N, C-alpha and C positions, 0 to 999 in steps of 0.2 A: 520417449514421446517425440523425439526429433527436435528440430529447431522451432522454438516458440518465441514470438515477439514479447518484449518486456511487459507491454500492457496486458497481454493475454495471461502470462504467468502471474502478473500482479493481481489480476482479477481472480484467478484461481486461488491464490494465496489468501486474498481478502475474504473470499467466500468461506474457505476452510477455517480461517481465524474467527469469523463471525459465528460459525456453527459451533466452535469449541469454547467460546467465551463463557465465563470470565477466566477459565483456567489457562487458556492459551495453549500453544503447541510448541514442541521443540522442532528444530530443523528436520530431524529424522521423521517425526510424526507428520510434518508438513509434506515431506517427500512421499510418504505413504498415502496421505489423504488426497494429494493433488495428482499423484502419478507423474510428477516432474522429477528431474534430477536435482541433486543438492545445489548445483550451480544455478539451475533455473529458478529454484526457490529463492536463493540469495538475490538473483536478478529481480525477481518479483518483489521481494522485500525492499530492495533499493528503489524500484519504481514507485512503490507505495509511499515510501518516505519522501521522495521528491514531490509527488503529487500532493501529499498532505502538507508538506512545508509550503508549497506554492499556494495552496488554498488558505492556509493559516496566514501567510503573508498578505494575500489579497484581502482577506477578511479584516486583518489588522489595519491595513492601509485604508480600506474602505471605511472602517469605523473611525479611524483617525480623521479622515477627510470630513466625515459627517460632524464630528465633534468640533472641528475648527471652522466648519462652514465652507471649506475648500475641498475640491475634488482632485 
């Protein structure tokens, strides 16, 4: 597929995983489903983990701020 930005491969991996849930997919199955290379699938997974961690941290920080009355 050539050079693919991490956010694009992350979105392709996310869509493939959402379609396969709850069973999930192996890396090889993600390569087939997304037509990305194994490296690009791994890059997409790393991107998704970083985004989800940032969202989780932001939600936790936001909820903590609301609970204490501070932002």
